[in-house]
N, C-alpha and C positions, 0 to 999 in steps of 0.2 A: 763842675766835675773837671778835674785836671786829667786830660787824656794822656799826658806825658808822665804821669805818676807811675813809677815802675813797681808793679806787683803782679803776681800770678792770679790774684782774685779777679774774677770776671767783672767787666764794666757793669753788667746788669745787677750783679750782687752788690757792688759798691753803690750803684744808683738807688737800689732798694734800701740799703743801709742809710744813705743820706736822706732819703724821703722819710724814713722812720724817725730820724732826728726832727724833721720839720713837723711831722704829724703827731708824734707821741713824746717828743723830748721836752725837757725843762728849758725854756728859753733863757732863763736867768743863769743857769749853770753853763750852757753851751754857747758862749759868745764867740769864741774862736775855736776852730776845729780843723784837724787834719786827719784823714783816714788812716787807720792802722789796722792791718789784719791781725795784729797781735794785741790789740787794745782790750784789756781785761777790766778796766774801770766799769763801774755799774752802768753808766750811760752808754758806753761802747758795747758792753755785753748785751744790753737791752736792744740796742740798734741792730746788732748782729741777729739776735733772736727774732726781732720783728721783720728783718729782711728775709730770713728763712721762711717765716710764716707768710709774708706777702707773696714771695715767689711760688711757694707751694699752693697757695690759693688761686694763683693764675693757671698753673698747670701742674697737676699731680705727677710726680716722677714715678717710675716703675719700682724704684728702690731708693733708700737713703744714699747709698754709695753712688748711684747714678746721678742723683742730685748734686752730691759733693763734687763729683768728677766734672759734670757739665758746667757748674758755676765756679769751679776751682776754690771751693770753700776750704779754709784752713782745717787741718786734721783735728786740732784741739776743739773744734765745734761739733765733732761727730755726735756726741751724746745729745746735743741740742737738735741736730738734724733728725736723729732717730726718734727722739721724743715727739717732735712736731709731726713727723711722718706718721707715727703710730696714732697720734690724736686725729689727724686727718683721715686715716684709714678707717677709724671707728665711725666717723661721720658718714663716710660713703655708703 
């Protein structure tokens, strides 16, 4: 993790994103990688979604917007945050 990388996305979200690549990613596709909060490629989108899922499984937020604000999740991921939040709320 490059702590000098300039982004508004929280370190915790970026860490969960990177862990997602290690845990769930295709090792042959992802030989070289740089974090991008705007990455829409399939592998990046999956890592974003898995990061959301990981963090919500650790501590359920009071609302999707609270989650997005706390972790500085990019606005374009709002639908994914809401979908995951609703899935977790059903389980509770």
